[in-house]
N, C-alpha and C positions, 0 to 999 in steps of 0.2 A: 311687354316683358313677361316671360313665363314665370310661373310660381311652382313651388314644391307640390308634387302630386298631379299637376296638370297633364292631361292626355294630349298627344299630338299624333297626327297621321303623317308618316314620313313619305318622302317622294317615291319610295319603292312600294308604297301601299301598306306597309306594316305599321303597327301601333307602337308607341313608346310613351313612357311616363317620365316627367322631369323629376330628378332626384338630386339632393345635395350630397355630393361625394367628398370625402375628406381628401385634402391635399397635404402631403407630408413634406415640410420644408425644414431641414435642419433638425433641431431638437424640440420643436414645438408641434408634436402630432395633434391634428384636429383643430389647430388654430385657424386654418384656412379651409374653405370649402369651394367647390365648383358646381354650378348648376348644370346638369347634363341630361340629355334625353337618352334614357336607357330602354332599349327594345325589350318588349315583353315576350313571355314564353308562348309557344304555339297554342296551348289551350286557351290562354287569355286572348290571343289573336282571334280565335274562333268566336269566343263570347262577344268580343267587341264588334266583330263583323256582323253577327246576328243582331246585336243591339243597335248598330248603325242603321240597319234596314228598318227596324222598328221605329227608330227616331225619325227617319225620313217619312214614315207613315203618319206620325204625329204632326210633323211640320206641314204635310200636305193638307191636313185638316185644320190648320191655322194655329196650332199650339207651338209656342216657342219653347223648346226643351233643350237642356244640356245633359250631357252624359258624364257621369263621374265613376271613378273606380276607387272604392274605399280601400283602406290599408289591408283588409282581409282578402282583397281580390274580387269583391262582389261588385257587379255593375249596377249603378243606380241612375234613375232618370230624375231630373229636377226641372220643374217648370220655371221658366224665367218670369220674374215679376213684370206685370204689365207696365208699360211706359205711358205716361199721360202727358 
């Protein structure tokens, strides 16, 4: 199951981030939310494309890395903990 803020590459090759979006039902605005993949802007698409190439280079050298996009739109690399 996806979580808020998680990145996903769509079938069309573009990137999206999961976001909780409000659903308005009757007189209770904000009581319900829907988790949806929202496509990112073109600038962020370019940044993530470049980061993906760099991520592949880490993985080829044996490092298990994850790619994160923080709330400010900065791309972050995080090394996965070693499994024993």
